[in-house]
RODO-2510 file (C-alpha; in nm, 4 decimals, decimal comma):
residues 371
     n   res          X          Y          Z
     1     m     0,4702     3,3415     2,7602
     2     p     0,3555     3,5297     2,4556
     3     r     0,5946     3,7986     2,3586
     4     a     0,5342     4,1416     2,2907
     5     g     0,2956     4,2352     1,9773
     6     w     0,1855     3,8411     1,9677
     7     v    -0,1782     3,8178     1,9206
     8     k    -0,3796     3,4682     1,9898
     9     p    -0,5331     3,3853     1,6218
    10     d    -0,8991     3,3732     1,5751
    11     s    -0,9241     3,0021     1,4954
    12     n    -0,7721     2,6752     1,6520
    13     q    -0,6304     2,6058     1,2632
    14     r    -0,2221     2,5777     1,2682
    15     l     0,0135     2,6253     0,9426
    16     s     0,0381     2,2403     0,9673
    17     d    -0,3103     2,1623     0,9007
    18     h    -0,3111     2,3990     0,5450
    19     l     0,0151     2,2648     0,4532
    20     a    -0,1053     1,9300     0,5162
    21     i    -0,4018     2,0305     0,2894
    22     g    -0,1606     2,1538     0,0310
    23     v     0,0220     1,8365     0,0209
    24     l    -0,3042     1,6554    -0,1432
    25     t    -0,3887     1,8998    -0,4054
    26     r    -0,0253     1,9179    -0,4877
    27     t    -0,0164     1,5664    -0,5504
    28     f    -0,4126     1,5341    -0,6514
    29     p    -0,5101     1,8291    -0,8201
    30     p    -0,8569     1,9385    -0,8755
    31     d    -0,8064     1,8619    -1,2685
    32     v    -0,7647     1,5168    -1,2209
    33     v    -1,0294     1,4887    -0,9554
    34     d    -1,2711     1,6549    -1,1819
    35     e    -1,1458     1,4189    -1,4676
    36     v    -1,2117     1,0775    -1,2689
    37     l    -1,5705     1,2134    -1,1191
    38     v    -1,6488     1,2367    -1,5019
    39     e    -1,5151     0,9137    -1,5953
    40     r    -1,7187     0,7474    -1,2832
    41     g    -2,0341     0,9928    -1,3701
    42     r    -2,0458     1,1244    -1,0026
    43     v    -2,0878     1,4985    -1,1666
    44     e    -2,3425     1,6823    -0,9918
    45     r    -2,6169     1,7505    -1,2269
    46     r    -2,7085     2,0343    -0,9604
    47     n    -2,5576     2,2544    -0,7071
    48     r    -2,5096     2,1175    -0,3380
    49     l    -2,3468     2,2293    -0,0511
    50     l    -2,1017     1,9339    -0,0418
    51     p    -2,0183     1,9263    -0,4580
    52     a    -1,8197     1,5984    -0,5314
    53     r    -1,5057     1,7265    -0,5863
    54     v    -1,5544     1,8575    -0,2335
    55     v    -1,6061     1,4973    -0,1009
    56     v    -1,3001     1,3359    -0,2525
    57     y    -1,0689     1,6080    -0,0829
    58     y    -1,2998     1,4959     0,2336
    59     v    -1,2248     1,1550     0,2279
    60     l    -0,8493     1,2583     0,1875
    61     a    -0,8518     1,4697     0,4700
    62     l    -0,9975     1,1743     0,7119
    63     p    -0,6985     1,0217     0,7705
    64     l    -0,5019     1,3508     0,8224
    65     f    -0,7244     1,4019     1,1179
    66     a    -0,8334     1,1170     1,2640
    67     s    -0,8965     1,1913     1,6124
    68     c    -1,1161     1,4785     1,5130
    69     s    -1,5037     1,4645     1,4473
    70     y    -1,6592     1,4884     1,0860
    71     e    -1,7567     1,8424     1,1546
    72     e    -1,3807     1,9361     1,2483
    73     v    -1,2353     1,7666     0,9750
    74     m    -1,4736     1,9430     0,7056
    75     r    -1,3831     2,2883     0,8895
    76     k    -0,9939     2,2217     0,8609
    77     l    -1,0669     2,1176     0,4965
    78     a    -1,2661     2,4343     0,3763
    79     s    -0,9593     2,6320     0,5671
    80     g    -0,7087     2,4147     0,3963
    81     l    -0,8548     2,4638     0,0570
    82     e    -0,8878     2,8890     0,1218
    83     w    -0,5419     2,9192     0,2244
    84     a    -0,4167     2,7159    -0,0915
    85     s    -0,6257     2,8479    -0,2984
    86     g    -0,6180     3,2252    -0,2015
    87     r    -0,9964     3,2381    -0,2276
    88     s    -1,2441     3,3142     0,1220
    89     p    -1,6240     3,1751    -0,0308
    90     q    -1,9011     3,1903     0,2423
    91     w    -1,8987     2,8232     0,3830
    92     t    -2,1674     2,6586     0,6144
    93     t    -2,0207     2,3893     0,7956
    94     p    -2,1996     2,0750     0,6734
    95     t    -2,4187     1,8143     0,9570
    96     k    -2,2826     1,5212     1,0477
    97     a    -2,5786     1,3567     0,8305
    98     a    -2,5098     1,5625     0,5188
    99     i    -2,1447     1,5043     0,5327
   100     f    -2,2563     1,0808     0,5529
   101     q    -2,4643     1,1333     0,2508
   102     a    -2,2324     1,3265     0,0605
   103     r    -1,9729     1,0355     0,1126
   104     k    -2,2539     0,7640     0,0182
   105     r    -2,3724     0,9104    -0,3042
   106     l    -1,9797     0,9366    -0,3771
   107     g    -1,9053     0,5700    -0,3301
   108     s    -1,5677     0,3825    -0,3401
   109     e    -1,5150     0,3810    -0,6910
   110     p    -1,4133     0,7693    -0,7415
   111     l    -1,1664     0,7223    -0,4902
   112     r    -0,9996     0,3827    -0,6120
   113     a    -0,9889     0,5104    -0,9693
   114     l    -0,7538     0,8287    -0,8485
   115     y    -0,5775     0,6240    -0,6550
   116     e    -0,5062     0,3891    -0,9557
   117     k    -0,4595     0,7073    -1,1906
   118     v    -0,1854     0,8727    -1,0049
   119     a     0,0251     0,5939    -0,7826
   120     v     0,3218     0,5140    -0,9848
   121     p     0,6802     0,4639    -0,9064
   122     l     0,8367     0,7712    -0,7760
   123     s     1,2123     0,7075    -0,7808
   124     d     1,4482     0,8476    -1,0770
   125     a     1,7125     0,6626    -1,2022
   126     g     1,9809     0,5893    -0,9461
   127     a     1,8004     0,6973    -0,6036
   128     p     1,9721     0,5628    -0,3253
   129     g     1,7809     0,1924    -0,2715
   130     s     1,5851     0,2107    -0,5341
   131     w     1,7455     0,0010    -0,7910
   132     y     1,9669    -0,2713    -0,8049
   133     r     2,1651    -0,2712    -1,1444
   134     s     1,9227    -0,1916    -1,4097
   135     w     1,6353    -0,3234    -1,1754
   136     r     1,4018    -0,1516    -1,0026
   137     l     1,3390    -0,3021    -0,6996
   138     m     0,9790    -0,3553    -0,5672
   139     s     0,8259    -0,6132    -0,2945
   140     i     0,5091    -0,7452    -0,2041
   141     h     0,3565    -0,6773     0,1913
   142     g     0,1072    -0,7359     0,3615
   143     s    -0,1206    -0,6028     0,6266
   144     t    -0,4359    -0,5389     0,8286
   145     m    -0,6665    -0,3188     0,9033
   146     d    -0,9287    -0,2307     1,1884
   147     a    -1,3035    -0,1522     1,1256
   148     p    -1,6077    -0,0794     1,3107
   149     a    -1,7964    -0,4551     1,3600
   150     s    -2,1395    -0,3127     1,2759
   151     d    -2,3498    -0,5816     1,1046
   152     a    -2,2757    -0,4905     0,7477
   153     n    -1,9320    -0,4948     0,7831
   154     i    -1,9003    -0,8657     0,9473
   155     e    -2,1518    -0,9792     0,6566
   156     r    -1,8921    -0,8200     0,3742
   157     f    -1,5584    -0,8827     0,6044
   158     g    -1,6415    -1,1359     0,8428
   159     p    -1,6148    -1,1484     1,1802
   160     p    -1,3718    -1,0096     1,4409
   161     p    -1,0557    -1,2549     1,4282
   162     p    -1,0193    -1,4259     1,7765
   163     f    -0,7146    -1,3048     1,9933
   164     r    -0,4781    -1,5443     2,0968
   165     g    -0,6392    -1,7912     2,3811
   166     g    -0,9740    -1,7715     2,1430
   167     r    -1,1259    -1,4321     2,3009
   168     g    -1,3117    -1,2642     1,9967
   169     g    -1,1780    -0,9264     1,8787
   170     v    -1,3452    -0,5939     1,9192
   171     f    -1,3354    -0,4703     1,5330
   172     t    -1,3958    -0,6530     1,1933
   173     q    -1,0289    -0,6518     0,9750
   174     l    -0,9870    -0,5830     0,6318
   175     r    -0,6521    -0,7801     0,4595
   176     l    -0,4637    -0,5186     0,2479
   177     l    -0,1945    -0,6187     0,0235
   178     g     0,0231    -0,3749    -0,1828
   179     l     0,3024    -0,3297    -0,3885
   180     v     0,5660    -0,0818    -0,2823
   181     e     0,8451     0,0717    -0,4544
   182     c     1,1764    -0,0488    -0,2153
   183     g     1,3524     0,3169    -0,2255
   184     s     1,0545     0,5682    -0,2215
   185     r     0,8467     0,3260     0,0267
   186     a     0,5403     0,4432    -0,2146
   187     i     0,2267     0,2068    -0,2461
   188     v     0,1476     0,1872    -0,6059
   189     d    -0,0974    -0,0683    -0,6211
   190     a    -0,3397    -0,2568    -0,3501
   191     a    -0,5717    -0,5544    -0,3255
   192     l    -0,8324    -0,5634    -0,0492
   193     g    -0,9843    -0,8277     0,0912
   194     s    -1,1379    -0,9810     0,3912
   195     y    -0,9434    -1,1576     0,6885
   196     e    -0,9952    -1,4539     0,5522
   197     h    -0,8519    -1,3885     0,2342
   198     r    -0,5021    -1,5943     0,1311
   199     e    -0,2604    -1,3212     0,0338
   200     q    -0,1189    -1,5456    -0,2734
   201     a    -0,4512    -1,4936    -0,4013
   202     m    -0,4934    -1,1427    -0,3363
   203     a    -0,1393    -1,1074    -0,4774
   204     e    -0,2760    -1,1721    -0,8142
   205     s    -0,4564    -0,8671    -0,8814
   206     i    -0,1420    -0,6708    -0,8067
   207     v     0,0675    -0,8399    -1,1348
   208     r    -0,0750    -0,6037    -1,3633
   209     s     0,1860    -0,3263    -1,2333
   210     l     0,4682    -0,5222    -1,2557
   211     r     0,7177    -0,4202    -1,5473
   212     p     1,0311    -0,5501    -1,7361
   213     d     1,2588    -0,3224    -1,5707
   214     m     1,1634    -0,4184    -1,1888
   215     l     1,3125    -0,6961    -0,9611
   216     l     1,0063    -0,8348    -0,7363
   217     l     1,1074    -0,9114    -0,3562
   218     a     0,8835    -1,1428    -0,1268
   219     d     0,8757    -1,3423     0,1714
   220     r     0,8521    -1,6925     0,2126
   221     a     0,4819    -1,6618     0,2678
   222     f     0,4229    -1,5731    -0,1541
   223     f     0,5573    -1,8376    -0,2894
   224     g     0,3792    -2,0616    -0,4866
   225     y     0,3726    -2,2341    -0,8247
   226     r     0,0776    -2,0147    -1,0052
   227     l     0,1872    -1,6624    -0,8209
   228     w     0,5179    -1,7161    -0,9325
   229     d     0,3969    -1,8266    -1,2936
   230     l     0,2028    -1,5007    -1,3180
   231     c     0,4599    -1,2564    -1,1764
   232     r     0,7370    -1,3960    -1,3920
   233     s     0,4848    -1,3891    -1,6926
   234     s     0,4335    -1,0127    -1,6488
   235     g     0,8295    -0,9849    -1,7852
   236     a     0,9814    -0,8937    -1,4103
   237     d     1,2496    -1,0642    -1,2440
   238     l     1,1446    -1,2515    -0,8811
   239     l     1,3533    -1,2614    -0,5683
   240     w     1,1755    -1,4536    -0,3161
   241     r     1,2634    -1,6288    -0,0515
   242     t     1,1218    -1,9936     0,0136
   243     r     1,1160    -2,2902     0,2763
   244     y     1,4666    -2,4121     0,3088
   245     d     1,3314    -2,7628     0,3588
   246     s     1,1875    -2,7133    -0,0386
   247     a     1,2309    -2,9764    -0,2619
   248     l     1,5168    -2,7777    -0,4939
   249     p     1,7474    -3,0399    -0,6852
   250     v     2,0608    -2,9602    -0,7695
   251     e     2,1210    -2,9384    -1,1642
   252     k     2,4299    -2,7220    -1,2145
   253     r     2,6498    -2,5437    -0,8947
   254     y     2,7806    -2,1660    -1,0226
   255     p     3,1320    -2,0214    -0,8807
   256     d     2,9221    -1,8078    -0,6766
   257     g     2,7786    -2,0790    -0,4211
   258     s     2,3760    -2,0706    -0,6034
   259     f     2,2765    -2,3212    -0,7860
   260     a     2,0482    -2,3871    -1,1217
   261     s     1,7132    -2,6149    -1,0162
   262     h     1,3567    -2,6081    -1,1088
   263     v     1,0187    -2,5574    -0,9892
   264     h     0,6850    -2,7962    -1,0445
   265     p     0,3225    -2,7466    -0,9566
   266     g     0,3244    -3,0411    -0,7351
   267     t     0,4913    -3,3458    -0,6272
   268     r     0,3527    -3,5603    -0,9761
   269     a     0,4728    -3,2923    -1,1994
   270     r     0,8569    -3,2535    -1,0303
   271     y     0,8658    -3,6742    -1,0869
   272     s     0,7548    -3,6283    -1,4355
   273     d     0,9351    -3,3621    -1,4911
   274     i     0,6419    -3,1280    -1,6449
   275     d     0,5631    -2,7815    -1,6513
   276     g     0,9050    -2,7034    -1,4655
   277     i     0,9987    -2,3116    -1,4146
   278     a     1,3790    -2,2730    -1,4178
   279     v     1,5062    -2,1263    -1,1496
   280     r     1,8403    -2,0255    -1,0039
   281     v     1,8719    -2,1052    -0,6215
   282     v     2,0775    -1,8493    -0,3525
   283     e     2,1372    -1,9829     0,0279
   284     f     2,3165    -1,7764     0,2534
   285     v     2,3171    -1,7376     0,6696
   286     r     2,1392    -1,4255     0,7702
   287     t     2,3334    -1,2381     1,0463
   288     a     2,0731    -0,9632     1,1468
   289     s     1,9310    -1,0016     1,4840
   290     g     1,5645    -1,1477     1,5283
   291     d     1,4174    -1,5061     1,5058
   292     d     1,6028    -1,6150     1,1766
   293     e     1,9341    -1,4957     1,2917
   294     g     2,2538    -1,7403     1,2112
   295     r     1,9884    -1,9768     0,9979
   296     i     2,0692    -2,0729     0,6498
   297     q     1,8020    -1,8980     0,4024
   298     r     1,6915    -1,9700     0,0916
   299     l     1,6102    -1,8009    -0,2210
   300     l     1,4543    -1,8350    -0,5702
   301     t     1,5189    -1,6157    -0,8738
   302     t     1,4677    -1,5829    -1,1977
   303     i     1,7878    -1,4299    -1,2747
   304     t     1,9530    -1,7448    -1,3839
   305     d     2,2828    -1,5890    -1,4816
   306     p     2,5205    -1,5675    -1,1879
   307     e     2,7451    -1,2804    -1,3403
   308     a     2,4156    -1,0724    -1,4203
   309     a     2,3303    -1,0703    -1,0581
   310     p     2,5955    -1,2487    -0,8495
   311     a     2,4418    -1,4329    -0,5048
   312     n     2,6127    -1,2575    -0,2482
   313     e     2,4956    -0,9286    -0,4031
   314     l     2,0880    -1,0882    -0,4486
   315     a     2,1488    -1,1389    -0,0720
   316     r     2,2162    -0,8397     0,0307
   317     v     1,9792    -0,6852    -0,1458
   318     y     1,7008    -0,9562    -0,0067
   319     t     1,8096    -0,8450     0,3661
   320     r     1,6861    -0,5032     0,2948
   321     l     1,3108    -0,6516     0,2863
   322     s     1,2515    -0,5901     0,6247
   323     e     1,3230    -0,2206     0,5936
   324     i     1,0298    -0,1590     0,3749
   325     e     0,7517    -0,2743     0,6190
   326     t     0,7706     0,0498     0,7438
   327     a     0,5595     0,1571     0,4353
   328     f     0,3116    -0,0007     0,5971
   329     d     0,3694     0,0829     0,9236
   330     g     0,3315     0,4281     0,8044
   331     l     0,0053     0,3566     0,6683
   332     a    -0,1275     0,2433     0,9487
   333     t    -0,0474     0,4773     1,1862
   334     l    -0,1140     0,7730     0,9275
   335     q    -0,0197     0,9995     1,0513
   336     r    -0,0418     1,1061     1,3957
   337     d    -0,2758     0,8198     1,5877
   338     r    -0,1334     0,4787     1,6447
   339     g    -0,4160     0,1655     1,6021
   340     v    -0,6848     0,4409     1,4338
   341     v    -1,0152     0,2583     1,3447
   342     l    -1,1589     0,3321     1,0003
   343     r    -1,4802     0,5372     1,0903
   344     s    -1,7369     0,3282     0,8403
   345     k    -1,9957     0,1066     0,9413
   346     t    -2,0816     0,0108     0,5981
   347     p    -1,8542    -0,1615     0,3906
   348     d    -1,8456     0,0872     0,0820
   349     g    -1,7406     0,3657     0,2977
   350     v    -1,5034     0,1253     0,4824
   351     i    -1,2820     0,0586     0,1310
   352     q    -1,3764     0,4301     0,0582
   353     e    -1,1718     0,5279     0,3526
   354     v    -0,8799     0,2591     0,2890
   355     y    -0,8356     0,4300    -0,0703
   356     g    -0,8138     0,7685     0,1009
   357     h    -0,5314     0,6182     0,3090
   358     l    -0,3721     0,4757     0,0429
   359     c    -0,3997     0,8475    -0,1665
   360     v    -0,2553     1,0029     0,1393
   361     h    -0,0119     0,7632     0,1813
   362     y     0,1049     0,8372    -0,1286
   363     a     0,0992     1,1707    -0,1220
   364     i     0,3593     1,2122     0,1746
   365     r     0,5733     0,9312     0,0208
   366     n     0,5776     1,1666    -0,2924
   367     l     0,6609     1,4751    -0,0880
   368     m     0,9205     1,2905     0,0868
   369     r     1,1046     1,1407    -0,1955
   370     v     1,4614     1,2238    -0,2513
   371     k     1,4988     1,4707    -0,5774
***
């Protein structure tokens, strides 16, 4: 029951809606958005009802209000920007067709450029869960996102993948690969592809974001000679799981139980001892509940000195990898609706939306980080 003196608001806008828009403008301020638009040649030559800057923020607002119509998202955005700036301009809500044309004019490149310009590791030195000794902990993770199965989307991303039992799915799917900072759970680089793209090949594009002070964690699905060589060439150190039955002869056993070995590009190269890469192998028994409980797991690392990173410490670091998967859970459920499908029926619109999701996820992680 309303208390005495309470008055029903004139609109259904909530304070949380305004604050959500405020999070976006804090992480992606207007001057940075304008800079990207200039760089990508999206500055208007004439005044429009929907200028490019507003359309950028509109795309960012779509994940926040996933259950709302196009027009309702625009109304929430206009109200939120008005609240954040303290201004009250005259505003006529554009039609759905006008919004579609504005998004088409903008394209996906400005959203990708905005994400790449702003998304960097967030954790300060010493932040809990972010560092192991002198290394910033990073990890590679993959996920999928659903999009409408329009003819254009199917041509670009492939048909809907079959469900188990051979039945076809309803939506086409994109494969998304992310470089995640373990402490903040921020996705600082990403690669997009069709459902059929191999994650190892996609991961090659995020090598550009690796730095010498990083320790990169990855599950066994990512291990391959080429990707391992590319990642280590960045200067970052690696800690990846590999198959327990992989051919890794013991060349030297260390007191901590780990041993020195080499990885090769193939069986012939291994027999001929050609192009070998020195690694250290760590084996441990996983005690956490799950399919791998009680099984011996094998890790490869570029940290060949056991005194710099003892085997038992590396095993503990790696077992936290499953916790980082919540970063992609958060991206997939952004932020209120589980299983939301991307709206766009064109490939460029889908890519634009995905980068909008990545930007919003990063903005929220930026807000949540421990200072």
